[in-house]
C-alpha positions in Angstrom: 139.6 53.1 104.1 139.6 56.7 104.3 136.2 56.7 106.6 138.5 54.9 108.9 141.4 57.2 108.7 138.9 60.2 109.3 136.5 58.3 112.0 139.3 57.0 114.0 140.9 60.3 114.9 144.2 59.5 113.0 143.1 62.4 110.5 143.2 64.8 113.3 146.5 63.4 114.8 148.3 63.9 111.5 147.1 67.5 111.5 148.2 67.9 115.1 151.5 66.2 114.2 151.8 68.9 111.5 150.8 71.8 113.5 153.6 70.9 116.0 156.1 70.8 113.4 155.0 74.4 112.0 155.4 75.6 115.9 158.9 74.4 116.0 159.9 75.6 112.4 158.0 78.9 113.3 160.2 79.3 116.5 163.3 78.7 114.8 162.6 81.0 112.0 161.6 83.6 114.1 164.3 83.6 116.8 167.0 83.8 114.1 165.1 86.6 112.3 165.2 88.5 115.6 161.7 88.5 115.9 161.3 86.5 119.1 158.6 88.8 120.5 156.1 87.4 117.8 156.3 83.9 119.0 153.8 84.3 121.9 151.1 85.7 119.6 151.8 82.8 116.9 151.9 80.0 119.4 148.7 81.3 120.9 147.1 81.0 117.3 148.4 77.7 116.9 147.3 76.4 120.3 143.6 77.8 119.5 143.7 75.8 116.1 145.0 72.8 117.8 142.5 72.7 120.6 139.9 72.9 117.7 141.6 69.9 116.1 141.3 68.0 119.6 137.6 69.0 119.6 137.2 67.6 116.2 139.2 64.4 117.2 137.2 63.6 120.2 134.0 64.3 118.1 135.1 61.8 115.7 136.2 59.2 117.9 133.2 59.1 120.2 134.5 61.3 122.9 132.1 62.7 125.4 130.3 66.2 125.1 132.4 67.3 128.4 135.8 66.6 126.5 134.7 68.2 123.4 133.4 71.4 125.5 136.6 71.7 127.3 138.5 71.5 124.1 136.5 74.3 122.9 136.8 76.2 125.7 140.6 75.9 125.7 140.5 77.2 122.0 138.4 80.1 122.8 140.6 81.3 125.7 143.9 80.7 123.4 142.1 83.0 120.9 141.7 86.0 123.4 145.0 85.5 124.5 146.1 85.8 120.9 144.0 89.0 120.5 145.4 90.5 123.9 148.9 90.2 122.7 147.8 91.6 119.4 146.6 94.4 121.4 149.5 94.8 123.6 151.9 94.9 120.6 149.7 97.6 119.0 150.1 99.7 122.2 153.8 99.1 122.2 154.5 99.8 118.6 152.0 102.7 117.6 153.9 103.5 114.5 154.0 99.8 113.2 150.9 99.9 111.3 150.2 98.1 108.3 148.9 99.9 105.3 146.2 98.8 102.8 
């Protein structure tokens, strides 16, 4: 039963649904807290993760190598976007550093 749930791609579908819900809740929360500028970075991170889950889904359900590669490429691009957004934010807010 669990093997069918995973191998059919339904487990990946569940993860994607949870990630979509997370995106909505996070966007609403950040907007209400006045942190709307943070939303693109979080969305880029979620998009990178979602593309990885789509690659997993394609692999589990017998998708072609081209589809898997496309999803992995999309994940990489979203990851680069997230890094770029963090760099832009750090440059625009040089005094807003985390202390360890």
